[in-house]
Each structure stands twice: as structure tokens, then as C-alpha cells.
VEXDREN-2710 file (C-alpha; in Angstrom, 1 decimal):
% VEXDREN-2710
k/r/px/py/pz
1/MET/100.4/-184.1/-89.6
2/ALA/98.3/-182.0/-92.1
3/LEU/98.8/-179.0/-89.9
4/ARG/102.5/-179.4/-89.8
5/VAL/102.7/-179.7/-93.6
6/ALA/100.5/-176.6/-94.0
7/CYS/102.7/-174.6/-91.7
8/ALA/105.8/-175.8/-93.4
9/LEU/104.5/-174.8/-96.8
10/ALA/103.5/-171.4/-95.4
11/GLY/107.0/-171.0/-94.0
12/LEU/108.6/-171.8/-97.4
13/ILE/106.5/-169.2/-99.2
14/LEU/107.3/-166.6/-96.6
15/LEU/111.0/-167.4/-96.7
16/VAL/111.0/-166.9/-100.5
17/ILE/109.2/-163.6/-100.2
18/LEU/111.7/-162.4/-97.6
19/SER/114.7/-163.6/-99.6
20/PHE/115.1/-160.3/-101.4
21/ALA/115.7/-158.4/-98.1
22/VAL/119.1/-157.6/-96.7
23/TYR/119.6/-159.1/-93.3
24/SER/121.9/-157.9/-90.5
25/SER/123.3/-160.0/-87.7
26/ARG/120.5/-158.8/-85.4
27/ASP/117.9/-160.0/-88.0
28/LEU/119.5/-163.4/-88.2
29/GLU/119.5/-163.6/-84.4
30/PHE/115.8/-162.7/-84.3
31/ILE/115.0/-165.4/-86.9
32/SER/116.9/-168.0/-84.9
33/SER/115.4/-167.0/-81.5
34/ALA/111.7/-166.4/-82.6
35/PRO/110.5/-169.4/-84.6
36/TRP/106.9/-168.9/-83.5
37/VAL/106.7/-165.7/-85.5
38/LEU/107.5/-167.2/-88.9
39/SER/106.6/-170.9/-88.8
40/PRO/108.0/-174.3/-87.8
41/PHE/109.5/-174.5/-91.3
42/VAL/111.5/-171.3/-90.9
43/PHE/112.6/-172.5/-87.4
44/LEU/113.8/-175.7/-89.0
45/SER/115.6/-173.7/-91.7
46/SER/117.3/-171.6/-89.1
47/VAL/118.4/-174.7/-87.2
48/LEU/119.9/-176.1/-90.3
49/VAL/121.7/-172.8/-91.0
50/SER/123.1/-172.7/-87.6
51/TYR/124.2/-176.4/-87.8
52/HIS/126.1/-175.9/-91.0
53/GLY/127.6/-172.7/-90.0
54/TRP/125.9/-170.7/-92.7
55/ARG/125.9/-167.5/-90.7
56/SER/126.8/-164.9/-93.3
57/GLU/124.2/-162.9/-95.1
58/LYS/125.7/-164.0/-98.5
59/GLU/125.1/-167.7/-97.8
60/LEU/121.6/-167.1/-96.5
61/PHE/120.8/-165.1/-99.6
62/ALA/122.1/-167.9/-101.8
63/LEU/119.9/-170.3/-100.0
64/ALA/116.8/-168.1/-100.5
65/CYS/117.7/-167.8/-104.2
66/SER/117.9/-171.6/-104.5
67/LEU/114.5/-171.9/-102.9
68/LYS/113.0/-169.3/-105.2
69/LYS/114.5/-171.1/-108.3
70/ALA/112.9/-174.3/-107.1
71/LEU/109.6/-172.6/-106.7
72/SER/109.9/-171.1/-110.3
73/CYS/110.7/-174.5/-111.7
74/SER/107.6/-175.9/-109.9
75/ARG/105.4/-173.2/-111.5
76/LEU/106.9/-174.0/-114.9
77/ASN/106.2/-177.7/-114.4
78/THR/102.7/-176.9/-113.4
79/ARG/102.1/-174.8/-116.6
80/GLU/103.6/-177.7/-118.7
81/VAL/101.3/-180.2/-117.1
82/GLN/98.3/-178.0/-117.6
83/ALA/99.2/-177.5/-121.3
84/GLU/99.7/-181.3/-121.6
85/LEU/96.3/-181.9/-120.1
86/ARG/94.7/-179.4/-122.5
87/ASN/96.3/-181.3/-125.4
88/VAL/95.1/-184.6/-124.1
89/LYS/91.6/-183.3/-123.6
90/LYS/91.5/-181.9/-127.2
91/ASP/92.9/-185.1/-128.6
92/SER/90.3/-187.2/-126.6
93/SER/87.4/-185.0/-127.9
94/GLU/88.6/-185.4/-131.5
95/ARG/88.9/-189.2/-131.0
96/ILE/85.4/-189.4/-129.5
97/ALA/83.9/-187.3/-132.3
98/LYS/85.6/-189.6/-134.9
99/MET/84.4/-192.7/-133.0
100/ARG/80.8/-191.4/-133.0
101/GLN/81.0/-190.7/-136.7
102/PHE/82.4/-194.2/-137.3
103/ILE/79.6/-195.8/-135.2
104/SER/77.0/-193.8/-137.1
105/TYR/78.5/-195.0/-140.4
106/ILE/78.6/-198.6/-139.2
107/PHE/75.0/-198.5/-138.0
108/HIS/74.0/-197.2/-141.4
109/GLU/75.8/-200.0/-143.1
110/ILE/74.0/-202.5/-140.8
111/ARG/70.6/-201.0/-141.3
112/VAL/70.6/-201.1/-145.2
113/PRO/71.1/-204.9/-145.6
114/PHE/69.1/-205.5/-142.4
115/ASN/66.2/-203.7/-144.1
116/ALA/66.0/-206.6/-146.6
117/VAL/66.0/-209.1/-143.8
118/VAL/63.1/-207.5/-141.9
119/LEU/61.1/-207.0/-145.1
120/GLY/61.8/-210.6/-146.2
121/ILE/60.6/-212.0/-142.9
122/GLY/57.4/-210.0/-143.1
123/HIS/56.8/-211.1/-146.7
124/LEU/57.2/-214.8/-145.8
125/LEU/54.9/-214.4/-142.8
126/ALA/52.2/-213.2/-145.1
127/THR/52.5/-216.3/-147.3
128/ASN/51.2/-219.9/-146.8
129/VAL/53.9/-221.5/-144.7
130/SER/53.8/-224.6/-142.4
131/GLU/53.2/-224.3/-138.7
132/GLU/56.8/-225.1/-138.0
133/GLN/58.0/-222.5/-140.5
134/GLN/55.6/-219.9/-139.0
135/GLU/57.1/-220.5/-135.6
136/VAL/60.7/-220.0/-136.9
137/LEU/59.7/-216.9/-138.8
138/ASN/58.0/-215.5/-135.7
139/MET/61.2/-216.0/-133.7
140/MET/63.2/-214.3/-136.4
141/ASP/60.8/-211.4/-136.5
142/SER/60.9/-211.0/-132.7
143/SER/64.7/-211.1/-132.7
144/SER/65.0/-208.6/-135.6
145/SER/62.7/-206.2/-133.7
146/SER/64.9/-206.5/-130.6
147/MET/68.0/-205.7/-132.7
148/ILE/66.3/-202.6/-134.2
149/ARG/65.4/-201.3/-130.7
150/ILE/69.0/-201.8/-129.6
151/LEU/70.4/-199.9/-132.6
152/ASN/67.9/-197.1/-131.9
153/ASP/68.7/-196.9/-128.2
154/VAL/72.5/-196.8/-128.7
155/LEU/72.2/-194.0/-131.4
156/ASP/69.7/-192.0/-129.3
157/MET/71.9/-192.1/-126.2
158/GLY/74.9/-191.1/-128.3
159/LYS/73.0/-188.0/-129.4
160/ILE/72.2/-187.1/-125.8
161/GLU/75.8/-187.6/-124.6
162/SER/77.2/-185.5/-127.4
163/GLY/74.7/-182.8/-126.8
164/LYS/73.3/-183.1/-130.4
165/LEU/69.8/-184.1/-129.5
166/GLN/67.4/-181.2/-130.1
167/LEU/63.6/-181.4/-129.8
168/GLU/61.4/-180.1/-132.6
169/LYS/58.6/-177.6/-131.9
170/GLN/55.8/-178.4/-134.3
171/PRO/52.0/-178.5/-133.7
172/PHE/50.6/-182.0/-133.2
173/ASN/47.5/-183.6/-131.7
174/LEU/48.2/-185.6/-128.5
175/ALA/44.9/-187.4/-128.8
176/GLU/45.7/-188.8/-132.2
177/LEU/49.2/-189.7/-131.1
178/VAL/47.8/-191.7/-128.1
179/SER/45.2/-193.4/-130.2
180/SER/47.7/-194.5/-132.9
181/LEU/50.0/-195.9/-130.2
182/ILE/47.3/-197.9/-128.6
183/TRP/46.5/-199.5/-131.9
184/ALA/50.2/-200.3/-132.5
185/PHE/50.2/-202.2/-129.2
186/LYS/46.8/-203.9/-129.6
187/ASP/48.1/-207.2/-131.0
188/THR/50.8/-207.4/-128.3
189/LEU/48.3/-206.7/-125.5
190/GLU/45.8/-209.3/-126.9
191/SER/48.5/-212.0/-127.4
192/LYS/49.4/-211.8/-123.7
193/GLY/45.7/-211.7/-122.6
194/LEU/46.2/-208.3/-120.9
195/GLU/43.2/-206.2/-119.9
196/PHE/43.7/-202.6/-121.3
197/SER/41.8/-199.5/-120.3
198/LEU/42.1/-195.8/-121.4
199/CYS/41.3/-193.3/-118.6
200/VAL/40.6/-189.8/-119.7
201/ASP/38.2/-187.4/-118.0
202/ASP/35.7/-185.4/-119.9
203/CYS/37.5/-182.0/-119.6
204/THR/40.8/-183.5/-120.8
205/LYS/39.0/-185.2/-123.7
206/GLU/37.4/-181.9/-124.7
207/PHE/40.7/-180.0/-124.4
208/LEU/42.6/-182.5/-126.6
209/SER/39.8/-182.7/-129.2
210/THR/39.9/-178.9/-129.7
211/HIS/43.5/-178.0/-129.3
212/ASP/46.9/-178.9/-130.8
213/LEU/50.1/-178.8/-128.7
214/VAL/53.5/-177.7/-129.8
215/GLY/56.4/-180.1/-129.2
216/ASP/58.3/-183.0/-130.7
217/LYS/55.7/-185.5/-131.6
218/HIS/58.1/-188.3/-132.5
219/ARG/60.0/-188.0/-129.2
220/ILE/56.9/-187.9/-127.1
221/ARG/55.6/-190.9/-128.9
222/GLN/59.0/-192.6/-128.2
223/VAL/58.7/-192.0/-124.4
224/LEU/55.1/-193.3/-124.2
225/ALA/56.0/-196.3/-126.4
226/ASN/58.7/-197.1/-123.9
227/TYR/56.3/-197.0/-121.0
228/LEU/53.8/-199.2/-122.8
229/SER/56.5/-201.6/-124.0
230/ASN/57.7/-202.1/-120.4
231/ALA/54.2/-202.5/-119.1
232/THR/53.3/-205.3/-121.6
233/LYS/56.7/-206.9/-121.1
234/PHE/56.8/-207.1/-117.3
235/THR/53.1/-207.8/-116.7
236/PRO/52.2/-211.5/-116.5
237/ARG/49.4/-213.0/-118.6
238/GLY/46.0/-211.9/-117.5
239/GLY/47.2/-208.7/-115.9
240/ARG/46.0/-205.1/-116.4
241/VAL/47.5/-202.1/-118.1
242/LYS/45.9/-198.6/-117.8
243/LEU/46.8/-195.5/-119.7
244/HIS/45.9/-192.2/-118.1
245/VAL/45.9/-188.8/-119.8
246/VAL/45.2/-185.7/-117.7
247/TRP/45.1/-182.0/-118.6
248/ASN/46.4/-180.2/-115.5
249/ARG/44.1/-177.2/-115.5
250/THR/45.4/-174.1/-113.7
251/LYS/43.6/-172.0/-111.2
252/GLN/42.4/-168.6/-112.1
253/ASP/45.0/-167.0/-109.8
254/GLY/47.7/-169.2/-111.2
255/SER/48.4/-170.7/-107.8
256/GLY/48.1/-174.3/-108.8
257/ASP/46.2/-177.1/-110.5
258/VAL/42.4/-177.4/-110.5
259/PRO/41.0/-180.8/-109.5
260/ALA/39.8/-182.9/-112.4
261/ASP/36.3/-183.0/-111.0
262/SER/35.8/-179.3/-110.6
263/PRO/32.8/-177.6/-112.2
264/ALA/32.6/-178.0/-116.0
265/SER/31.8/-174.3/-116.4
266/HIS/35.3/-173.5/-115.3
267/ALA/36.7/-175.9/-117.8
268/LYS/34.6/-174.3/-120.6
269/GLN/35.9/-170.9/-119.6
270/GLU/39.5/-172.1/-119.7
271/LEU/39.0/-173.7/-123.1
272/SER/37.6/-170.5/-124.4
273/GLU/40.7/-168.6/-123.1
274/LEU/43.1/-171.1/-124.6
275/SER/41.4/-170.5/-128.0
276/LYS/42.0/-166.8/-127.8
277/LYS/45.7/-166.7/-127.1
278/ARG/48.8/-168.9/-127.1
279/CYS/49.6/-170.1/-123.7
280/VAL/51.0/-173.1/-121.9
281/ALA/49.1/-176.2/-120.8
282/SER/50.5/-178.9/-118.6
283/VAL/49.6/-182.5/-119.5
284/THR/50.4/-185.6/-117.5
285/VAL/50.5/-189.1/-119.2
286/SER/50.9/-192.2/-117.1
287/VAL/51.0/-195.9/-117.7
288/GLU/49.8/-198.2/-114.8
289/ASP/50.3/-202.0/-114.7
290/THR/49.9/-204.9/-112.4
291/GLY/53.3/-206.3/-113.2
292/ILE/56.2/-207.6/-111.1
293/GLY/57.0/-204.1/-109.7
294/ILE/60.3/-202.6/-108.7
295/SER/61.9/-202.4/-105.3
296/LYS/62.7/-199.0/-103.7
297/GLU/66.4/-199.7/-104.0
298/ASP/66.2/-200.4/-107.7
299/GLN/64.1/-197.3/-108.4
300/VAL/67.0/-195.1/-107.5
301/ARG/69.1/-196.6/-110.4
302/LEU/66.2/-197.0/-112.7
303/PHE/66.8/-193.9/-114.9
304/GLU/70.6/-194.4/-115.1
305/PRO/72.0/-195.3/-118.6
306/TYR/73.1/-198.8/-119.2
307/ILE/71.5/-200.0/-116.0
308/GLN/69.1/-203.0/-116.1
309/VAL/67.0/-203.8/-113.0
310/HIS/66.8/-207.6/-112.5
311/THR/63.8/-208.6/-110.5
312/GLY/62.6/-212.2/-110.9
313/SER/62.0/-212.9/-114.5
314/THR/63.3/-209.5/-115.8
315/GLN/66.8/-210.9/-116.4
316/SER/65.5/-212.9/-119.4
317/GLN/63.9/-209.9/-121.0
318/GLY/67.1/-208.4/-122.5
319/GLY/67.5/-204.9/-123.7
320/THR/70.2/-202.2/-123.4
321/GLY/69.0/-200.5/-120.3
322/LEU/68.8/-197.2/-122.1
323/GLY/65.0/-196.8/-122.7
324/LEU/64.0/-195.2/-119.4
325/SER/67.2/-193.1/-119.2
326/PHE/66.5/-191.8/-122.7
327/ALA/62.9/-191.1/-121.8
328/LYS/64.0/-189.1/-118.7
329/ARG/66.4/-187.0/-120.8
330/ILE/63.7/-186.3/-123.4
331/VAL/61.1/-185.2/-120.8
332/GLU/63.7/-182.9/-119.1
333/LEU/64.7/-181.4/-122.4
334/ALA/61.0/-180.6/-123.0
335/GLY/60.9/-178.8/-119.6
336/GLY/59.0/-181.6/-117.8
337/LYS/59.4/-184.1/-115.1
338/ILE/59.3/-187.9/-115.1
339/GLY/58.0/-190.1/-112.2
340/VAL/57.7/-193.6/-111.0
341/PHE/55.7/-195.3/-108.3
342/SER/56.2/-199.0/-107.8
343/ASP/56.1/-201.8/-105.2
344/THR/57.5/-205.3/-105.7
345/GLY/54.7/-207.7/-106.6
346/ARG/52.1/-205.0/-106.9
347/GLY/52.9/-203.3/-110.2
348/SER/54.2/-199.9/-111.3
349/VAL/53.0/-196.5/-112.5
350/PHE/55.3/-194.5/-114.8
351/SER/54.4/-190.9/-115.7
352/PHE/55.6/-187.8/-117.3
353/THR/54.3/-184.2/-117.0
354/ILE/55.2/-181.7/-119.7
355/PRO/54.2/-178.0/-120.1
356/PHE/53.2/-177.7/-123.8
357/GLU/52.6/-174.5/-125.6
358/VAL/49.0/-174.6/-127.0
359/ALA/48.9/-174.1/-130.8
360/GLY/46.5/-171.7/-132.4
361/THR/45.3/-174.3/-134.9
362/VAL/43.2/-177.4/-134.4
363/SER/44.1/-180.4/-136.6
364/ILE/41.1/-182.5/-135.9
365/GLU/38.4/-179.9/-136.0
366/GLY/34.9/-181.2/-136.5
367/LYS/35.4/-184.5/-134.6
368/ALA/33.4/-185.1/-131.4
369/ALA/35.4/-185.5/-128.2
370/GLU/34.5/-189.2/-127.9
371/GLU/35.9/-189.9/-131.4
372/VAL/39.3/-188.6/-130.6
373/LEU/40.7/-190.9/-127.9
374/VAL/39.6/-194.3/-129.0
375/ASN/40.2/-197.5/-127.0
376/PRO/40.2/-200.3/-129.5
377/PHE/39.2/-202.8/-126.8
378/ASP/35.9/-200.9/-126.3
379/LEU/34.9/-201.2/-129.9
380/PRO/32.8/-204.1/-131.3
381/GLU/34.9/-206.5/-133.3
382/GLU/33.5/-205.4/-136.7
383/SER/34.4/-201.8/-136.0
384/ARG/38.0/-202.4/-135.0
385/VAL/39.6/-202.9/-138.4
386/GLU/38.1/-199.8/-140.0
387/THR/38.9/-197.5/-137.0
388/GLY/42.4/-199.0/-136.6
389/VAL/43.4/-198.0/-140.1
390/VAL/42.5/-194.4/-139.4
391/ALA/44.1/-194.3/-135.9
392/ALA/47.3/-196.1/-137.0
393/SER/48.1/-193.4/-139.5
394/GLY/49.2/-191.1/-136.7
395/GLY/48.1/-188.0/-138.5
396/LEU/50.2/-188.6/-141.7
397/SER/49.4/-186.2/-144.6
398/SER/47.9/-188.0/-147.5
399/SER/47.9/-187.2/-151.2
400/GLN/45.2/-185.0/-152.5
401/GLN/44.8/-187.1/-155.7
402/PRO/42.3/-190.1/-155.5
403/PRO/44.0/-193.5/-155.7
404/ARG/44.1/-195.1/-159.1
405/PRO/42.2/-198.4/-159.7
406/THR/45.5/-200.2/-159.4
407/PRO/47.9/-198.0/-157.3
408/LYS/51.4/-197.6/-158.5
409/VAL/54.6/-196.8/-156.4
410/LEU/58.0/-195.7/-157.5
411/ILE/60.8/-197.3/-155.6
412/VAL/64.0/-195.2/-155.6
413/GLU/66.7/-197.4/-154.0
414/ASP/70.3/-198.1/-155.0
415/ASN/70.4/-201.4/-153.1
416/GLN/69.2/-204.2/-155.5
417/VAL/68.1/-206.5/-152.7
418/ASN/66.0/-203.9/-151.1
419/ARG/64.4/-203.0/-154.5
420/ARG/63.4/-206.6/-155.1
421/ILE/62.0/-207.2/-151.6
422/LEU/60.0/-203.9/-151.8
423/LYS/58.5/-204.9/-155.2
424/LYS/57.5/-208.3/-153.9
425/LEU/55.8/-206.8/-150.8
426/LEU/54.0/-204.2/-152.8
427/ALA/52.8/-206.9/-155.2
428/SER/51.4/-208.8/-152.2
429/PHE/49.3/-205.7/-151.5
430/ASN/48.1/-205.6/-155.2
431/ILE/50.2/-202.5/-155.9
432/GLU/52.2/-202.1/-159.1
433/SER/55.7/-200.6/-158.8
434/ASP/58.6/-199.2/-160.9
435/ALA/62.2/-199.0/-159.6
436/ALA/65.0/-196.4/-160.1
437/GLU/68.6/-197.1/-159.0
438/ASP/69.4/-193.4/-158.2
439/GLY/67.8/-190.0/-157.8
440/LEU/68.5/-188.9/-161.3
441/GLN/66.6/-191.9/-162.8
442/ALA/63.7/-191.1/-160.6
443/VAL/63.7/-187.4/-161.7
444/ASP/63.8/-188.5/-165.4
445/MET/60.9/-190.9/-164.9
446/CYS/58.8/-188.2/-163.4
447/ARG/59.8/-185.7/-166.0
448/SER/58.8/-188.2/-168.8
449/GLY/55.2/-188.0/-167.5
450/ALA/55.0/-191.2/-165.4
451/GLN/52.3/-191.0/-162.8
452/TYR/52.6/-192.5/-159.3
453/ASP/50.5/-192.6/-156.2
454/MET/53.6/-192.7/-153.9
455/ILE/57.4/-192.4/-154.2
456/LEU/59.6/-194.3/-151.7
457/ILE/63.0/-192.7/-151.9
458/ASP/66.3/-193.6/-150.3
459/LYS/68.7/-190.9/-149.0
460/GLU/72.3/-192.1/-149.8
461/MET/72.5/-192.9/-153.5
462/PRO/75.1/-192.4/-156.3
463/VAL/74.7/-189.7/-159.0
464/MET/71.9/-187.9/-157.2
465/ASP/70.9/-188.4/-153.5
466/GLY/67.3/-188.5/-152.2
467/HIS/67.3/-184.8/-150.9
468/GLU/68.2/-183.4/-154.3
469/ALA/65.9/-185.7/-156.2
470/THR/63.0/-184.7/-154.0
471/ARG/63.7/-181.0/-154.6
472/GLU/63.8/-181.6/-158.4
473/ILE/60.6/-183.6/-158.4
474/ARG/58.8/-180.9/-156.3
475/ALA/60.1/-178.2/-158.6
476/MET/58.3/-179.9/-161.5
477/GLY/55.0/-179.4/-159.6
478/VAL/54.5/-183.1/-158.7
479/LYS/52.2/-183.4/-155.8
480/THR/52.6/-187.1/-155.3
481/THR/53.2/-188.3/-151.7
482/ILE/57.0/-188.8/-151.2
483/VAL/58.3/-190.9/-148.3
484/GLY/62.0/-190.6/-147.4
485/LEU/63.9/-193.7/-146.3
486/THR/67.4/-193.7/-144.8
487/GLY/69.7/-195.9/-142.8
488/ASN/70.9/-193.0/-140.8
489/ALA/68.8/-192.4/-137.6
490/LEU/69.9/-188.7/-137.4
491/ASP/67.6/-185.8/-136.8
492/SER/69.6/-183.9/-139.4
493/ASP/68.6/-186.4/-142.1
494/ARG/64.9/-186.1/-141.3
495/ASN/65.1/-182.3/-141.3
496/GLN/66.9/-182.3/-144.6
497/PHE/64.3/-184.6/-146.1
498/LEU/61.4/-182.6/-144.8
499/ALA/62.9/-179.4/-146.0
500/ALA/63.3/-181.0/-149.5
501/GLY/59.6/-181.6/-149.6
502/VAL/58.9/-185.2/-148.4
503/ASN/55.5/-185.9/-146.8
504/ASP/57.0/-188.4/-144.3
505/PHE/60.2/-190.0/-143.2
506/PHE/61.2/-193.5/-142.0
507/THR/64.4/-194.9/-140.7
508/LYS/65.4/-198.3/-142.0
509/PRO/64.7/-201.1/-141.5
510/LEU/61.1/-200.6/-142.6
511/SER/58.9/-203.6/-141.5
512/ARG/56.1/-205.0/-143.4
513/HIS/53.7/-203.8/-140.8
514/GLN/55.0/-200.2/-141.0
515/LEU/54.8/-200.4/-144.8
516/LEU/51.2/-201.6/-144.7
517/ARG/50.2/-198.9/-142.3
518/LEU/51.8/-196.3/-144.5
519/LEU/50.0/-197.5/-147.5
520/GLU/46.7/-197.6/-145.6
521/ALA/47.2/-194.1/-144.3
522/HIS/47.5/-192.8/-147.9
523/GLY/44.6/-194.8/-149.3
524/LEU/46.7/-197.2/-151.4
525/VAL/45.4/-200.2/-149.5
526/ARG/41.9/-200.5/-148.1
END
């Protein structure tokens, strides 16, 4: 059937092409007697012509003109359809852009009041409450954390799908990033009774203690945090979680990787070469657990967006199904590869390998290799608190001025509820605070000579926003640590804040734990 249709179509096209010729009686006889030359369709046409008595050249020419006109109309209709499709595509793109902008706006409006909820729960948890109240507050705190993760996942996937996600390229130290993340998960690991171990060979430890890498520190941390979160979530009580970090050393001829147990002299030579010139170093980070595992069938769909793999108890864990999909996209944007090895009932290993450019500077110079990657579970109990405060800072820059006997913080926030909650929390840490309703008030307070150890400043405010206020304050020569806060989880907001002169940046809602770590990192709380 398909062959007949194709032949008929070919015959129609040929008939139109030949319609401009002048045909004699002999030509018409040939057409009628030799259908195999032209096509079955032409044969059918000649039969119809004979049947109706359309023998004259004039009538045949009229028929050809009609067919030509029909073909022209078909082409015109095709162009109209294509134009209509282009208009629909353009209209759809505009609608999608507006919808994303609307969603971003809605999420901002959710984050601002939700910030007060999260801070309020944290404040109550730090007070003397009954056992029943403590249980309720813990459930509220867990639920609010889940909501924050969902908001972040949806926003991040929106950035990827719209092509707006761009990775930063700034020097950072992977060892400090890993250590701070372990400390962040310490309480969760301990509460589930999970055995945690950090596996780093001597060559890798030496490499990470003497070299910074160039990349997007926040996104790399996000990927590793997703791995650790899944490992702790899906590993039953009493299980094990291992974090592996490996520097994939290259052979001298560049033909491949050197085994981790190769002679140390070779490693020393490579470290020396890395210090002389900027080059690329491949690093693999993996998280191994003894959890419920994932079947081979489910592993195929594991990195697809909006997909949740339900195996046994996983259905009750919740989530958006975006974490691993987003992790895969980040690693691929960084030029790396993501991997998974798992077996049902035997646990999983999630890994990523990324080629990092080696920076020329070293941010943790002077520290011994064994001091860089610290496993809190290997420390004696009395050393954990002091070491944890340093590691949890994650390399935040601190103010050069020594803290006052009673630290003082300026809160710049147009939301009255957030101002009041922040003041109460700071008071619980024995920190004094002043408040400004907009950026202009904050600038005037600094200009009047008021001294602060830290400024917490919102982005969206009337009269003067956080960006402009930060630039004005820096223009006065004020060296105080400034931390930007915003309800918009957009890279552009963070970049604008950093360009204006802030020392750090947080997306609302800011939890009590995050606030405490921030204050500890800058010496306001000991």
C-alpha cells in the first residue's frame, strides 16, 4: 500500500511538471499505452481521461493546470501552518517565561514569612519546654526543613530547564568543604546510630591540604550533601556510611590514572609540578552505605527528574525526586561524570568525578595534612565541640576587628516579624542588636558612627535595597562583616550581593542552627 501511494505521489508531481508541454495526438497515445514509463498514477489519470472523453489537448492542459493550482494551494497552506506553529511556539515561550517569573515571585513571598516560622521554632527549641512540647516542635522543625528542600529543588530544576544555571569558577578548598559537611551531618548520623568513616589516602590528603581547586563550591557541596542525605535517610539504624575522596593522579605520559598505592616519590613529584603551573586535577568523591539498595531496573530511572524510586520503606520518605537529577546536571555542567553502584538489600555507592583546575593559591597553608580532613567521630568527646566550630564555618571570611565584650549586630529588614524574631534569637546568644527598616536607615546609622560586629541585611526593601545600601556602607570605609539575606534563591541575587561587597550570602529561611554557625564562624559566639 505504501509503495502504491509513493508511486501515485510521484506520478502527480511528474504530471504537474509536464503540464506546461504541448501534447500531440501521438503523445497522448503514448501516455495511454505506456503507463509503466510514468507511474501507476499517470496510468490512472489516462484511464480517467479516456473514460470521460477528454481527448483534446486543451482539456488535458486544463486538467494539468487544475492539479498545479491544487499543489500551489497545498504549498500555501503549508507555509500558513508553519507560520502558525512559529507563533504558537513564541507565545508558549513567553508564557513559560512569565510563569517562571511568577513562580519565582511566589516562592519569594513564601520564603519571607516562612523565615519567621523557622527562626521561631528554633528559638522555642532552645528554651525550657516540656517533653511533649519538645516533641511537637521537633516535628515542626523536621517538616519545615522538608519544605525548604522542596522549594530549593523546584527552583534549581527550573534554572536548569530554562538554561539559566551557570556554575561559578572560584578557588575553594575541597578538604574544608568536606569537613564542614561532615560536621553538618554529625547529629543526624548519631541520632540514627550510624557508623561513619572518612576514607582518604595519604597522597590525596597531602594534595588537598596544599592546593585549592577552581569551581562552584556551593554546587559541589549541594551534590555531596544530597549523597549524604540519601545515605542517612535510606540506611537503617546501626548501618554504616563511608565517604571516600580520591585524587586521580595522572601517569607521566598522560595515558591514564596512577594507582593510589603507587610510590610516594611519584606523588611528591606531581605535587611539585602542580605548584609550578595551573593544570587540571581529577577528583572522585563517593558515598557508600549499607542501606536498602536499588534494583537494576530502578537505577535506569534514578537520575530522571520528578522520579522517585519506591523500594520497601522509601515510599514514606517523601521528597520531590529532583535531588539526584539535579546532582547529575551539576556534575555534567562541571565536565564530570556521575555514577551509581547498588544492589537490593546490600547498599549503594554514589560517586562523582570532576576535573578541577588547580588554583595557584593555597587557602589553608600552614596546616598539617591530618588537620585538614577531620572525621568528628574519630575525635575524643572533649575535642569535638572546638573542632566543629572551626570546620562548620566552611571557609567563611571573618571580620578583621576583634569582637567587642558584648557583640552587637545591625538587623536591616523591612519585615517586622523577621526583625523581632532575629532580635530574640540574637539575645539568646547574648548578642545586642539594633534594627533598621530599610537600607537608607542602615546607611544613616553607620554614617552616624554606630559600631557593629556584623550587619544582617535583606535584599528587597523600600526606599533603598540591600545591594545599594551595602555599596554605600562600603564606600564609607566600613570593614564590618556584612551578610546578605534574600528570599530569592537566584544566582543573580547572590552575585549582585557579592559584587556590592557582602562577606557572605544566605537564602531565607535562615534556621537557628545556620545563624549560630554563622556567628561562631565570625567570632561573635564562642
